[in-house]
Every structure is written in C-alpha cells, then in structure tokens.
N, C-alpha and C positions, 0 to 999 in steps of 0.2 A: 283437649286434644293439644297433645306437644309434635305429636308427627303426624303427617299425611298419611296412609296407608292406600297405597296406588295399585292399582289395577291391571296389567297388560294384555290386551284384546288382540291375540296374534303371538305365534310363536318364529315371528317377521326376526331373521340376523340381525336388521339395524334396532333391537330392542337388548342388544348384548350391553353396547357401548350408556345407554341410556340406565339398566341396569344399576351399575356402577356406580354413574350422576346420581342416582336417587339416592345409594347407600352413602356417597359423598356430603350430599345436601346440608346431614347433621339436622336434616329438619323433615324427614322421610323416609319411606322404607317401603317396599316392595314385600306385598299381604296375598298378593294372587296373580296367577298367570291362567288366562284360560287359550284352551284351542277347540278344536271340531271332536276331539276326545282325551278322557282324563290322561289316559297313557300318552298319549303326545304332549299334553301340558307337564305332567311328569316329569318327562325326559328332560323338556326343556329348561326346568325349574332345580332337577337336580345340575345340567350340562353348570348351569348359571351360579349353581352356590359353589359348584367345586372350583368358580373360578375367584369369586366374589361373595362370599358367603354372609347372609343374613344371620343372625343368633336365633332366630321365629323361621324358621321355613317355609314359604310362600305355601299357601294353597293351591292345589291343583283341581281347574273347573274342566269339565266337560264340555261346555258351551259358552258362550259369550254373556248369553240372557241370565245364566247362573250365576256368573261374576257380578254382572250390572246388579243384580239386585241381591248379591249378598251383603248384610251389614256391615262383613269386616272389611268393606271399601269403600274410600272418600271419592277416589279421585281416579280415573281413568289416562291411562296412555293408547292411542288408538294409531297402529303402524299398521294399519290393514289399508289393500290397496285401496287406489283414489275411487273406485268404483264403488265400493263397498261402504264407504266411510256415512254418509247421510245416514242410512237407517241406524249406526249402531252407536253415533253422536247424539242424535234426536234420543235412543231410546235412551243412553247413559245419562241424560240433561232430563228427561222423565223423572228417571229412579234417584234424582237429587245427586246423581254423581257429577265433578267436577270434571273438566276433559282438557287432557293434550292433544292434541290431534297433527299429526305428521301432514306434510304438506307433498306435494300441492294439497288445500283442507277439502277439493271437491273437484267433480265434474263441470258445474256451472256456479254462476252466481245465482242463479234463484237458486238453486238446491245450497249452497251457504247459508244466505240469507235464511232459509230455513232452522238449521243449523243451529244460528247463532240466535235467532228466535225465541228457541227452543232454552238454548241456552239461559237468555235472561227471563224468560217467563218463572222458571225454576230456578233462580237466585244461584246460579252456578258460573263456576270461572270457565270462560273458553280463551284457547289461547293456543296460537300453530307452534311446530317444534323446528323455529327460525336461531339458530343457538347463537348467532354471530351478532342479535339484538340485545346479548346480555351482557356484554363485555366491556372494561373500562375503556378498551382502545376507542371502544365507536363515542363513548364520550368524550374523549379526547379528541377525536378526531373534529366533533361539532363544536366543541370550543376554537379549534384553529379556524375553524370554516366561518367562525361569527367574529373574528378576532379583528377584522377588515382590513389587516396589510397581509396574512401570509398565503390567502387565494384572492382577495377583493370579493368584486360581485361575480357571482357563478354564473357561467356561460356554458358548457359543455360537460357531460358526465359520460362516459364509459367505461364496461366493465363485460368480463369474458368468465365462462364458466364451462369447462370442458372435461373428459377424459377420454379416451380412445380405446374402445371395449371390442374383444376380439368377437371371431367369427363363434367360438358357441354361446358366448353373450347372447351376441345377436339374435340367434335361432330360439332360444329357451328363455331369454330372463322377460319379468311380466310386465319390464316398460314399454314392452314393443309389441304388447296386445291391448289395443283399441278398447276391449270392454271391461280393463282392468284399470289401464293407465290412460285415459285416452286425450293426455295432451304432449306425451313420449317425454324428448328431452326439455320443452316446452313447461312442463310441469313439474320434472326433478332437480333441473338445474336453473331453469330460466325464471321460477321462483324468487331465487334466491338475487338473483339480477334486480328485477324489478322491485324488491325490497329496498335492497338498497339505494336504488334511484329514489323513489319515494320516501326513504328518508333521508336521504342527501336533499330531497326541496320539502322538508318539512310535512310530509304528503299531501302536499299541493297535486293535484290530479292534472295529467297530461291533455293538452287542448284537444290534441291527434297523434294518431301513430298511422306508423306504415311497419309493414310487417313482411315477410317470406319466409315460407318452408323450402330452405336451399336442399333437402336431402328428407325422404319419407321412407320407411320399410316397415315391416309387420312381420312378427313370427307365427310361426305356423298354429293354424286357429284361430289367427285373429280377422274379427270381422273387415278390418281395414287397418292400411298403414297409420302411422303416427309421426310426426315430426321426429327426425333423430340430427339434425341440422337445423338450425334458425337462429335468423337476424330478425333484427325491428329498430326503430327510430319511434322515437319518443319530443315532440314537440308542446311545451309549456308556454301558457298566454303572456310571461313577461323576458319571452325572448329567450331563455335557454331550454337546449337541446339535450338530449341524452341517447346513447345506444345502447346494445347489448348482445352478445352474440352467445350463443350453447350450443354443446356439440357432445353427442355420442361416439365419434369419428376422429375428434382433434385432441390430440393427448393433452394431459393434466395443466390446465390453469385457471387461475383464480382469480383473478387480477382488477383493480379497481383504479379510475382515475377520475379524478376530479379539478378542469381546468379554468381559473377565472382570469380578471383581469389585470392579475397582479402578481400570481403564481399560480402553481399546482400542487394537489395533492394526490401520493401516490399509495395501494399499498396492494404490497404482493397476494396477500393471503387472506382475502375478504372474508372468505365460507368457513375455512376453517385454519387455524395456524398452525404454518410448518411444524411441525415434531422436532424439538429439541433445540428451537428456537423462539426468543423473547414475542413477544408481541408488539410490532414497529410498525410504522407507519412515516415515510417521506414526504418532507415539505420542498418542492423550490422554488426559487425565483431568480430567475437569468436576464442576466444585461446583453446586449450588443452594443461593446465598445468601440466607437470609431477615430482613430485621428491622422486626419488627412489621407492617405493612402493605406494604413496602415489598421486592422481591426481586428477583434475578437471578441468570443464569446465568454461571458464572464456565469459560472452556475453557483447561484449562494445556495446549497444544499444543507437541510439537516434530517437527522434521522429521529423520531421520538420514539421514546421507546417507553412500552407500558409493563411493570412489573406482576406480570401474568403471563409466566411460561406458558409456550404452545405444549408441552407435553406435563405439563401439572393436573394431573387427575384432580385436585382437588379445586383447583379454582380456572378449571378449563368452562368452555362454553357452555357444555354439555348440562355440568355442573351447577352451575349460577343458574342456567335457564330454568331446573327443577328447584332450585333454592328459594329463586324469587317466585315460580309461582304458587311454590307451598306457604310463603310468607301471607302472598293472598287467601289464601284459602285459609290459614289458620289466622287471619286478620279477620275474617269474617263478612267481606266487602270484596265482591268482584268488583275488577276495572274492567272496564267493558271498553276502555282506548283497546285492548289487544283484539278483541274480535273486528273494533272499525278497522286496524289496521290491514287484519286478514282480508274482509271485504274487498278493501281498495284496488289490494293485491291481485285477488284473484276479479275483482270487473278490468284491469289494466289485461292482466294476462287473456281472459275469455276476449279482448278487445281484439290482442294481437293476434290470437289466431282468427278472428272471423277477418279477419283484411288478409291476412294471409292464405286465409282458403280461399277467398273471394275472386283473390289474383289469378288463382290454380298455376302461379307459375310453378313447377315442382319437378325435380329430377328423383325417377323410382328407380332403386334398385332392383 
C-alpha cells in the first residue's frame, strides 16, 4: 500500500480544507464520503471534486456504517459533532480503520478513554486534528525554549483564541447546542489553548486549575446553555502558571506568549498562520538601563522565520497533519503518544469546565 485510502464521515464544511490536504499529502487520497443519504454524499463528492479532483472519484456511501465496513477504506476522518463522535470512532476502530478525530475529541474523558482503548485494542492509529502540532515552527520554538538564554526558566504562559460571531450564527450554529457541542467555545477554541500550554510544559499536567464561564448562551432547541466566553488559570507544580481566554464574542485573535527569567517568546498566529505570511515568532529580551537620573528600556528583539508560508497549501499545517498520519499508517506501527496527548488535553478541559460550573458565576444572555 503506497497511499492511505481515506473515508470522510460527514459532509461538514470543515472537511473541504482537509480534502485538499489529503490530496496534497502525497501519501493519501479520499476514497469515500458518507452521509445519511447517498444523494447527499454524492453531492458533497461532486462539489469537492469540482474544486480539487482526485483521479479516481471517491465513492458516495449512504450511511456511516457502510463506509466503515468497506474494504476500500483504510482510515476515517471524523468531523461529526462532538456528541456523536464516540459511537463512530469506536465502530471504526473495531472495523480496523485508523482514526483522525476532530477536536474536541469527546464529551468527556471517560468517553475518550473508551475511544482510545478501542483503537489500541484493534491496533489502529488515533490522532486528533490539531494542525499546529505538525509544523516546523513548533520544532523551532521548542529549540528556543530549551536553549537556556532566549527565554530562560519558563514562568508564565498565556494564550487567546477567539472570533466574534454574528447574531445569525449564534441562533443557528451547532456549537451553541449542548447536546452536540457541550463545551461550547471551550471545546471549539479552548482545546487549542490547552494543547499549546501542555506542549509548552512538555505535557506536564497542572496541579490545580481555576476557571470561569464568563458568558453563556444556547441556540433554540438546545437543552442548556454552553460557554461562549471562558477563561482559566492553570498552576503547575514547579511554579509555572498559565492562563487562556477563548470566546465567540471577541474579535479574531490567536496569539500565545511564553515568559521566562531572561525573555519571552510571542507568536501572533499559533493556531492558523495568517494567509500570505511566512510562519514566524518573536523572541524578545529587554534591558532596563539607568545612568544616574537617565534611564531607558532597550529591547533586543529578533524574529524567527520558518520557511513554510501560511498560504502554501502544499506545506500547510493540514497537509502535514495528514502526511504524518499517513506515514504512521503505512509504517504499520501506531504511535500511542498521540492518544495520550489527546487524553491529557481532554482531562484538563473537563477539569476546567467542572470547576467553572461549580462556581456558578455565569452571565447569561
């Protein structure tokens, strides 16, 4: 097998960009799409083929189960709503299919544990869809953090991921339906923030968390409200602290900052590199210089540039994500570290939401 044959379970819009990523990976192709009807699946296939065509058109399946059972599929990409993922990830694993799961992976740590155990028991790869984990920029930032002089001893991490949704989105999007997306903005955006913090800490788990649902809301028909604005503090055993803020009601931001005893590292677009820009991050070391009554701040700043352009689809985060996944599948030996990273992210997210709910300090719209 020289290419991994992918099946996409769902006709969600998020799959469009990953359709192209699979094609550009060079070691994978979309072989099938499943929807609740074959007509819907075929329409999705045609739409994507018109935009980014595979030489062999993918099959259209009229049910998720039909795709999972097909011998034409090696791996499945699962962008279903969070509340539906557990059933189909487990079913795919039992059918011997490798699994790429969108984030947040599950409604709870208990559910995700079942999902990853099913993958382990059936010797299939599990990985979540956090794209920035598969960039050279992340490797370069790790080298800077560990060089001993650029940042020094890490003390503080902070990140924000947000976008400002309009009223129509608030009234209709599934991310405001607690039965489908129970974690709201915490799951949709906070998952990335938590992952970045854990990555920064080499996956050391926090000793304590504090969290607040700042604002919550639900769309019509939702059983209950979900967070649409959330903040949290994480405290680690060695004195490092971290915080994150995620929101559906604050304009587009996706920055992260790591401060230490000698300087700080800042990245403006840690989730999705800005289109047209090269992937960069900034390292800053400032000095306060005083000469009798005269004083000034000197900032020794440098920008690190990584040769992977934000608008280069061939080397995009998504393409690297699927390329790396495919290599693991083609190599025949699943790497369990990816499941472990997902489980740690889910555990911290669950803890943050539990603590925030127990405080009950929520502003409702």
